N, C-alpha and C positions, 0 to 999 in steps of 0.2 A: 453378234455384236452385243452381247449382254454386258450391261454396265457402262456402255458408251452412249453419249448423248450427241445427236447430230447437231452440228452448228449451222444455224440458219444464216445465210448471207443477207445483208441488208438490201432491201429492194432498190432497183434503179428507179430514180424519180426525176421527172421533169415536169414542172407546172408553169402555166402562164396565167397572168392576171392582166387587167387592162394596162398597167404601167410597168410590170416586172416580168421577168422570166427567171425561174430558179432551175438550175441544172448542176450536174456534178462539175467539180473543179477539175482542171487539167493543167498540164505544164505551161500552157500559154497564159494562165492566170497568175503565175507565180509572182511576178514583180508587183502587180497591183495588190495581190493578197498580202504580201509583205508590207506594203505601204499602209494598208488598212490596219493591220495589227501593230504597226509602229506608231500610230497616232496616239498622242498623249492621253486624250480622253478615253479612247478605247482601252488602252493599257491600264487606266485607273480602275476599271471594273473587271479585268481578267484575273484569274487565279494565279498571278505571277508575283514574285518578289520584286521590289523596286529595282534591285540591281541585276535582275535577270536580263540576259541578252535578247536580241531581236528574235522574233519567230521566223524561222526559215520558210519563206513563201513556197519554194519549190517542194520541200519535204511535206508541207501542209497539203498542198494540192495533189501530190502524187503518192509517195510512200505511206504517209500517215493516213491519208484518206483510204487507200487500198487496204491497209491493215485493219482499220476500223470496219470497213465494209466486209472484208473476208472473215473477220471474227464474229460478225453479226451484231456488233455493238452500235453501229450507226454509220454515218457518212458525212462528207464535207461537200457543201454546195456553194455556188456563186449566185448572187442576186444581181441580175443585169437590168439596167434601166432600158426599157424598150425603145424610148424615143431616140437614143443614140447607141444602143447596144453596148453600153459601157458597164463594166463590173463596178458596182457601187457598194457591195456588201458581201459578207460571208455568213453562212448559216450552217450549223452542224447539229447532227443528232448524236446522242450517246446514251449510255446507261440503259440500253434496251433490254427489257425483260420479255422474252418471247412467250413464256408461260402466261404472264399477265397481259400480254399484248400491249405493252406501254413503252414509251421512249421519252427522252428529254430533248428539248430543242434549245439551242443558244444561237446568238447572232452578234455580229459587229458590222457597223455601217461606216462607210467613208464619210469624212466630215462634210463634204459638199452634198451628201445625200440625206443628211439628218434633218428632221423636222418637216418632212413632206409626206409622211405616212407610208413610205416604201417598205420599211421594216415590218410594220403591222400587216400590210398587204401580203408580203411574202410569207411571213410566219403563219398567217391565217390560211393561205392557200396550201402550204405544206402540211399543216395539221389536218385540214380537210382531206387532202389526197391520201395521207397515211391512214386515216380512218375509212374513207370510202373505197379506196382502191387497193389497200394493202391489209385490211382487216385489223388495224390497231384499234384498241378500245379507249386509250388514254394517251394524251400527249402532255408532258409537264414542261413547265418553264420556271426557272428559279431566278430570283432577282435579289440582289443585295440591297438592304435598306439604304435609302439615300439615293439610289439610282432611279430618280423620278422619270427619266426618259424611257427607261426599260419598263417601268411599271405602266406607263402610258401605252407602250407597244402591246403589252399583255392585255390591257383593257380593250384597246381598239381591235385587237385580233380575236376578241371574243372569249378570252380565257377568264376563268373564275378564280378569285382569290380564295385559298383554302386555309391559310394560316402561316405561322412563322416556324421554321425549322431552326431550332436553337443550335448555335455553334456548328452549323452544317457545312460551311464552306470557308473559303478564304479569298481575300483580295489584298493586293499589295503585300503578300506574304504574311498577313495576319488573319487569324480566325475571325469569322463573322457569322451572324445569323443569315438565313436566306428566306425570303418570302416564297411560298409555294403557290403556283398558279396552275390550273389544269384546263384542258379542253377534252371533253369526253364525247363518245358517240351520241349520247342523248342530247348534246348541245346542237346537233344538226336538225332536230325536229322542232 
């Protein structure tokens, strides 16, 4: 197999915190996932054009998640609130670099779950699990300037601000800078 690179499958991951459980999404999560991504504030910060259609919750939870996992690029997770076992958010990893042992994490929370620290709790737990259980050395988080709620999540989850990536992303169909935040293995000591 000279010249071929083995593709690593993204690790199966389930983590629990005092108030959340993070697990892979499945077809039973499709309707709620579609509702989370249809929320106006959520869509404000996604890399979608204003006139783009809704995100297909079933495809996000099944086919797209499986493709991302099988390619080694990342995975799609649900954030469940433990008190009522309700899906209140989506979290996904992407842009995984196996040589550098790094991945990027993103998230979207349902309106009724915002402002309670659930996103920070889930992001922190996933970052720690990726480093301690799966050998990652770095987890990145990118935030569009102006998304103060997402910046607070990064801070509360223990990520460190590293700087501004100029013209590195897009929201609402337009190019934008992105703040780069990181959580590295040394942050656990």
